N, C-alpha and C positions, 0 to 999 in steps of 0.2 A: 676119362672120368666125366660123368654127366652130373651137372649141377641140378639137384632136385629141389632145393629150397634154400633160402637165405636164413641163416641162424644167427641170433644175437645171444651169445652165451653170457652168463652172469659175470664172468671175468672181463669180457669185452665191455659190458656196461660199466663195471667198476673202473676199469682203466680209462674209459671214455670220460667219465665224470671226474676222475682224478686229473685229467687233462685240463680241467678248468682251474685247477689250483694255481698254476703260475700267473694267470691273468688276475685272479682274485688277490694273490699276494702282491702283485704290482699295484693294484688299486688300493689295497690296504696300506702299502708303503707310501703311496702318494698322500693318503689321508693322514697317516700318523707321522710320517717323516718330515713333513713341512717342505718348504722350498728347497732345502738342502738335498732332498732325495727326489724331488718332482721330475726333473728332466731324465734322470737315470731310470726311474721306475716307468715313466711314460715311454721311453725308448725301448726298454726291455719288453714292455707290454705290446708295443707295436711290432717288434721283431718276432715275438711269439705268435701273435695273430697272423702275421704274414707267413710264417713257417707252417702253421696249421692250415691256412688257406691253400698254400702250395701243396701240402700233403693231400688235401681233398682232391686236387687235380689228379694226383696219382691214383687215388681211390676210384675216381670216375673213369680213368683209363682202364683200370683193372675190371671194373664193372662192365665197361663196354666190350671188353674181350670175352667176358663170361656170357653176356646176353647178346645173342645174334640179332635180336630185333631192337637193339638200342638205336636211338636216332642217329642219322648219318652225321650230324653236327657234333656228336659226342667227342671225337678226338680233338676238335678245335676247342670245345669247352674245357677239356682236360688239360690243355696246355696254357690256357688263359690265366689261371691263378698264379702261376710262376711268372709269367710276363707282366701281369698287373702288379705283383709284388715287387718285381725289379723296378718297374716304372714309378711305383709309389715312393721309392727311395730317392728319386731324382731331385725333388724340390730341395732336399738338404744339400745336395751337391752344388746347386746353383744359388744358394743363399736365401731361398724362400722359406716361409713358415713351415716348420716340420717338427715333430711328427704328428701333431694334432690333425691336420687335414687328411693326411694319409691314413691315420688310424680310423678316422670317421669313414673314409671310403672302404677300407677293409672290413670294418665292423658292419657296415650296411650290406656289403657283398656276402659276408658270412650269414647274415640274417636271411638272405634270399637263396643261399646255396642249396638248401634241401629241395628246391624246385628242380634242380638239375638231377639230383638223385631220383626223384619221383619220375622224371621223364625217362631216365635210363632203366630203372627197375620195373616200372609199370606195375602190372598186376602179378608179378612173380610170387610164387609161394614164399611166405615169410617176409615179403617186401614191406608190409605194414609195420612190422616190428623194427625193421631197418630205418624206415622213414621216421617213425616216432623217435627213435634214438637220435637220428640226425637233426631233427627239429629241436630236440631238447639241448643237444650239445652246441649246435650253431646259434641257437637263441642265447644260450648262456654266454658263449664267448663273444658273440656280437654285442650283446648288452654290456658286458664288462668292458669291452673295447670302447664302446661309445661313451660310457660313463667316465672312463679314464680320459678320453680325449676332450670331453666337455667340462671336466672339473677345472 
């Protein structure tokens, strides 16, 4: 099978944006639930952001397999989100402030993550639609994550 173009179907777009709902719900719970729900909502928001960031690593791995001219560093970039996610949990284990600092880190990394997609996809047919979606979704989750961490 030869890949002729990247396609972003309406269903993909809808499901992608639906993926912002858990982070938005956590932020809403933090705002409406008061101190009683703050830590729980913040922790769930952190875990969700880390899971999505790790998922992006799998996406990058798959894109690297599909695009023979992907940068040579792509496999390393693809495994980093899972390793960073795991390391971002360590402060809690050692009694340091958590999850705000870790959520800030993951939120910032989500904001810049479409740069990896751009490097992998390059000028592939349909690549612009993919990059636009990635920027929208990563900006959404990154901003929601940062807002949650900074409240």
